[in-house]
Z-matrix of the N, CA and C atoms (Angstrom, degrees):
N
C 1 1.444
C 2 1.528 1 108.66
N 3 1.308 2 115.86 1 134.77
C 4 1.465 3 120.37 2 179.84
C 5 1.525 4 110.26 3 -84.04
N 6 1.317 5 115.78 4 163.84
C 7 1.460 6 120.51 5 176.72
C 8 1.524 7 111.11 6 -61.70
N 9 1.336 8 117.05 7 -38.06
C 10 1.466 9 120.55 8 178.65
C 11 1.526 10 111.49 9 -62.67
N 12 1.333 11 116.32 10 -42.17
C 13 1.466 12 120.37 11 178.24
C 14 1.529 13 110.68 12 -63.87
N 15 1.325 14 115.93 13 -42.03
C 16 1.463 15 120.27 14 178.75
C 17 1.524 16 110.82 15 -65.07
N 18 1.327 17 117.04 16 -42.30
C 19 1.469 18 120.44 17 178.00
C 20 1.529 19 110.92 18 -61.44
N 21 1.321 20 116.77 19 -38.65
C 22 1.457 21 120.80 20 178.44
C 23 1.534 22 110.74 21 -64.03
N 24 1.331 23 116.64 22 -43.32
C 25 1.467 24 120.37 23 177.93
C 26 1.522 25 111.29 24 -64.03
N 27 1.342 26 116.87 25 -40.77
C 28 1.468 27 120.36 26 178.24
C 29 1.520 28 111.10 27 -63.94
N 30 1.321 29 117.40 28 -40.15
C 31 1.462 30 121.21 29 178.73
C 32 1.525 31 110.79 30 -63.13
N 33 1.316 32 115.80 31 -36.19
C 34 1.463 33 120.81 32 -177.87
C 35 1.526 34 112.77 33 -80.01
N 36 1.342 35 117.73 34 -37.75
C 37 1.464 36 121.24 35 -170.06
C 38 1.526 37 114.40 36 -116.31
N 39 1.313 38 118.84 37 -9.28
C 40 1.463 39 120.40 38 -176.60
C 41 1.520 40 111.11 39 84.52
N 42 1.296 41 115.91 40 -147.82
C 43 1.462 42 122.24 41 -177.48
C 44 1.532 43 110.81 42 -61.71
N 45 1.321 44 116.04 43 134.60
C 46 1.463 45 121.69 44 -178.50
C 47 1.520 46 110.65 45 -125.32
N 48 1.321 47 115.31 46 158.32
C 49 1.460 48 122.42 47 179.11
C 50 1.524 49 108.45 48 -135.94
N 51 1.327 50 115.99 49 138.67
C 52 1.461 51 119.89 50 173.96
C 53 1.521 52 108.15 51 -94.81
N 54 1.322 53 116.24 52 129.35
C 55 1.456 54 122.57 53 174.76
C 56 1.516 55 107.69 54 -111.37
N 57 1.325 56 117.05 55 131.09
C 58 1.464 57 121.07 56 -178.70
C 59 1.523 58 110.04 57 -133.16
N 60 1.304 59 113.96 58 146.69
C 61 1.460 60 121.50 59 172.87
C 62 1.525 61 106.65 60 -147.75
N 63 1.332 62 114.50 61 121.69
C 64 1.455 63 121.39 62 -175.24
C 65 1.522 64 108.94 63 53.01
N 66 1.331 65 118.78 64 -120.16
C 67 1.464 66 120.34 65 -175.81
C 68 1.529 67 113.29 66 -101.97
N 69 1.319 68 117.14 67 14.94
C 70 1.461 69 121.53 68 -178.93
C 71 1.530 70 109.90 69 -115.65
N 72 1.322 71 116.51 70 143.55
C 73 1.462 72 119.36 71 176.00
C 74 1.518 73 110.49 72 -150.25
N 75 1.320 74 114.06 73 154.80
C 76 1.451 75 122.52 74 177.19
C 77 1.518 76 107.88 75 -136.84
N 78 1.312 77 115.65 76 159.31
C 79 1.456 78 121.12 77 172.23
C 80 1.516 79 106.06 78 -112.43
N 81 1.331 80 115.64 79 130.19
C 82 1.461 81 120.99 80 -174.35
C 83 1.518 82 111.52 81 -126.80
N 84 1.318 83 113.91 82 155.38
C 85 1.456 84 120.70 83 167.35
C 86 1.522 85 106.46 84 -99.64
N 87 1.308 86 116.80 85 152.45
C 88 1.461 87 121.40 86 178.53
C 89 1.529 88 108.91 87 -67.74
N 90 1.328 89 117.65 88 137.31
C 91 1.465 90 119.10 89 178.93
C 92 1.531 91 110.95 90 -58.27
N 93 1.338 92 116.48 91 135.13
C 94 1.459 93 119.10 92 174.21
C 95 1.528 94 108.95 93 -85.55
N 96 1.302 95 117.13 94 179.15
C 97 1.470 96 120.21 95 -175.69
C 98 1.518 97 112.31 96 -62.33
N 99 1.326 98 117.76 97 -40.37
C 100 1.464 99 120.25 98 -179.34
C 101 1.531 100 111.07 99 -65.17
N 102 1.330 101 116.63 100 -43.56
C 103 1.472 102 120.85 101 178.16
C 104 1.519 103 109.97 102 -62.85
N 105 1.328 104 116.42 103 -43.21
C 106 1.464 105 120.71 104 -179.86
C 107 1.527 106 110.71 105 -64.58
N 108 1.313 107 116.61 106 -40.11
C 109 1.465 108 120.80 107 179.89
C 110 1.533 109 110.48 108 -62.23
N 111 1.340 110 117.17 109 -43.82
C 112 1.468 111 120.15 110 176.96
C 113 1.522 112 110.78 111 -62.36
N 114 1.344 113 116.82 112 -43.29
C 115 1.458 114 120.99 113 179.31
C 116 1.527 115 110.79 114 -59.83
N 117 1.333 116 116.23 115 -47.21
C 118 1.473 117 120.06 116 -178.37
C 119 1.527 118 110.93 117 -62.83
N 120 1.319 119 117.15 118 -40.80
C 121 1.469 120 120.22 119 178.67
C 122 1.528 121 110.42 120 -62.30
N 123 1.325 122 116.58 121 -41.24
C 124 1.466 123 119.96 122 -179.66
C 125 1.522 124 111.75 123 -70.16
N 126 1.308 125 117.27 124 -41.12
C 127 1.472 126 119.95 125 -176.14
C 128 1.534 127 110.91 126 -68.54
N 129 1.331 128 116.31 127 -26.54
C 130 1.465 129 120.38 128 179.66
C 131 1.537 130 112.16 129 -84.62
N 132 1.319 131 117.36 130 -18.07
C 133 1.462 132 122.49 131 179.99
C 134 1.528 133 108.02 132 -94.52
N 135 1.312 134 116.76 133 110.59
C 136 1.462 135 120.50 134 -174.89
C 137 1.523 136 113.14 135 -54.67
N 138 1.319 137 117.64 136 -34.42
C 139 1.464 138 119.83 137 -178.85
C 140 1.527 139 112.40 138 -73.31
N 141 1.333 140 118.34 139 -17.91
C 142 1.462 141 122.35 140 -179.40
C 143 1.528 142 113.08 141 -111.30
N 144 1.308 143 116.87 142 -5.54
C 145 1.466 144 121.70 143 -174.68
C 146 1.527 145 112.51 144 -55.84
N 147 1.313 146 116.93 145 -37.63
C 148 1.455 147 121.25 146 -176.23
C 149 1.531 148 112.26 147 -64.92
N 150 1.324 149 118.52 148 -25.42
C 151 1.463 150 120.77 149 -179.31
C 152 1.528 151 113.43 150 -100.13
N 153 1.321 152 117.41 151 -5.02
C 154 1.468 153 120.91 152 -173.20
C 155 1.525 154 112.49 153 -58.47
N 156 1.326 155 118.04 154 -53.56
C 157 1.467 156 120.62 155 -178.62
C 158 1.530 157 110.78 156 -65.23
N 159 1.323 158 116.48 157 -37.87
C 160 1.457 159 119.29 158 -178.82
C 161 1.527 160 110.96 159 -62.17
N 162 1.307 161 117.30 160 -43.81
C 163 1.464 162 120.37 161 179.36
C 164 1.524 163 111.82 162 -69.94
N 165 1.325 164 116.94 163 -34.15
C 166 1.462 165 120.37 164 175.82
C 167 1.523 166 110.28 165 -62.68
N 168 1.324 167 116.86 166 -46.51
C 169 1.464 168 120.96 167 179.35
C 170 1.517 169 110.42 168 -61.37
N 171 1.309 170 117.11 169 -48.54
C 172 1.471 171 120.20 170 -179.10
C 173 1.532 172 111.82 171 -60.99
N 174 1.325 173 117.50 172 -36.28
C 175 1.470 174 121.20 173 -178.92
C 176 1.526 175 112.32 174 -70.27
N 177 1.325 176 117.24 175 -24.87
C 178 1.464 177 120.36 176 -172.64
C 179 1.523 178 114.90 177 -106.01
N 180 1.322 179 118.63 178 -19.14
C 181 1.469 180 120.37 179 -179.26
C 182 1.530 181 108.97 180 -72.77
N 183 1.335 182 115.28 181 126.74
C 184 1.472 183 120.86 182 176.33
C 185 1.528 184 111.32 183 -108.48
N 186 1.325 185 116.64 184 -14.81
C 187 1.472 186 122.29 185 176.37
C 188 1.518 187 108.09 186 -156.59
N 189 1.292 188 120.13 187 132.13
C 190 1.450 189 128.83 188 9.30
C 191 1.526 190 111.17 189 -77.77
N 192 1.338 191 114.92 190 173.27
C 193 1.454 192 120.26 191 177.35
C 194 1.523 193 109.39 192 -66.79
N 195 1.314 194 115.97 193 163.45
C 196 1.467 195 122.75 194 -171.36
C 197 1.524 196 115.14 195 -50.05
N 198 1.343 197 121.07 196 -48.46
C 199 1.474 198 119.11 197 -178.47
C 200 1.534 199 112.84 198 -59.96
N 201 1.326 200 116.97 199 -40.94
C 202 1.466 201 119.97 200 179.29
C 203 1.524 202 110.59 201 -69.64
N 204 1.331 203 117.54 202 -36.86
C 205 1.475 204 120.70 203 176.62
C 206 1.520 205 109.78 204 -62.85
N 207 1.322 206 116.97 205 -46.12
C 208 1.467 207 120.21 206 -179.53
C 209 1.527 208 111.09 207 -61.73
N 210 1.323 209 116.81 208 -40.46
C 211 1.459 210 120.83 209 177.22
C 212 1.528 211 110.98 210 -61.64
N 213 1.336 212 115.73 211 -43.33
C 214 1.466 213 120.68 212 178.21
C 215 1.529 214 110.48 213 -61.18
N 216 1.326 215 117.08 214 -45.17
C 217 1.465 216 120.69 215 -178.69
C 218 1.521 217 111.83 216 -70.41
N 219 1.318 218 117.74 217 -28.62
C 220 1.466 219 120.17 218 174.10
C 221 1.527 220 110.63 219 -67.16
N 222 1.345 221 116.37 220 -39.99
C 223 1.469 222 120.84 221 179.47
C 224 1.525 223 111.34 222 -70.62
N 225 1.327 224 116.12 223 -40.48
C 226 1.470 225 120.92 224 -174.99
C 227 1.531 226 109.42 225 -136.42
N 228 1.330 227 117.72 226 78.70
C 229 1.462 228 120.48 227 -175.65
C 230 1.527 229 113.99 228 -64.78
N 231 1.304 230 118.53 229 -20.40
C 232 1.463 231 121.36 230 177.76
C 233 1.519 232 113.58 231 -67.16
N 234 1.334 233 116.25 232 -15.83
C 235 1.462 234 119.57 233 177.23
C 236 1.524 235 111.77 234 -62.30
N 237 1.325 236 116.79 235 -23.97
C 238 1.459 237 120.07 236 178.49
C 239 1.522 238 109.92 237 -57.80
N 240 1.325 239 117.60 238 -48.42
C 241 1.463 240 120.36 239 179.48
C 242 1.524 241 111.50 240 -70.54
N 243 1.333 242 116.67 241 -40.69
C 244 1.465 243 120.36 242 -179.40
C 245 1.520 244 110.44 243 -60.39
N 246 1.326 245 117.06 244 -51.46
C 247 1.460 246 120.66 245 -179.34
C 248 1.528 247 110.95 246 -72.94
N 249 1.324 248 117.67 247 -33.87
C 250 1.464 249 120.91 248 178.52
C 251 1.516 250 112.44 249 -62.54
N 252 1.319 251 116.76 250 -41.72
C 253 1.470 252 120.09 251 178.04
C 254 1.520 253 110.82 252 -65.57
N 255 1.326 254 117.11 253 -39.32
C 256 1.464 255 120.24 254 177.63
C 257 1.533 256 110.33 255 -64.79
N 258 1.320 257 117.67 256 -38.83
C 259 1.465 258 120.58 257 177.17
C 260 1.528 259 111.29 258 -65.27
N 261 1.323 260 116.69 259 -35.88
C 262 1.465 261 120.28 260 176.11
C 263 1.524 262 110.99 261 -60.68
N 264 1.316 263 115.65 262 -41.89
C 265 1.464 264 120.05 263 177.68
C 266 1.526 265 110.96 264 -65.41
N 267 1.334 266 117.44 265 -40.90
C 268 1.465 267 120.45 266 177.49
C 269 1.521 268 111.17 267 -61.21
N 270 1.334 269 116.57 268 -32.36
C 271 1.465 270 121.12 269 179.94
C 272 1.523 271 111.96 270 -77.37
N 273 1.327 272 117.13 271 -7.61
C 274 1.459 273 120.62 272 177.83
C 275 1.519 274 114.97 273 104.96
N 276 1.329 275 117.28 274 -0.97
C 277 1.464 276 119.93 275 178.71
C 278 1.522 277 108.80 276 -73.62
N 279 1.304 278 115.90 277 137.95
C 280 1.455 279 120.21 278 179.32
C 281 1.522 280 110.17 279 -156.45
N 282 1.289 281 114.46 280 172.54
C 283 1.454 282 120.57 281 179.88
C 284 1.524 283 111.57 282 -67.16
N 285 1.312 284 115.68 283 -44.75
C 286 1.454 285 120.29 284 -174.37
C 287 1.515 286 110.65 285 -142.23
N 288 1.307 287 114.68 286 154.45
C 289 1.462 288 120.31 287 169.58
C 290 1.526 289 106.82 288 -104.99
N 291 1.291 290 116.51 289 145.10
C 292 1.458 291 119.25 290 176.05
C 293 1.515 292 108.77 291 -72.88
N 294 1.312 293 114.88 292 138.40
C 295 1.463 294 120.45 293 179.72
C 296 1.513 295 108.58 294 -117.61
N 297 1.318 296 115.05 295 140.35
C 298 1.455 297 120.59 296 179.80
C 299 1.523 298 107.71 297 -140.87
N 300 1.331 299 115.45 298 117.46
C 301 1.456 300 119.33 299 177.18
C 302 1.519 301 109.25 300 -69.15
N 303 1.297 302 116.83 301 138.28
C 304 1.466 303 121.78 302 -179.77
C 305 1.526 304 110.50 303 -115.14
């Protein structure tokens, strides 16, 4: 990806993050509230839980384009969970919040 292409994506989507695992990588935007709300609804519904991370990843990936992303996920379907968990962290989800008595 060229700097011009990256600048164009940043102009369109704002702050971006590259997620990589082994020899695969994607560029994502942080989930917005609406995307996160859909993800949470799906993850809590047992009948939709299996697609929750997949839809979160698809909603947030800005590069590569859809056909290349689908090819990547066909080759390595476990990337859905790997990248989905990273997107959850970008959205602010974590194990614990720090607490400080005032």
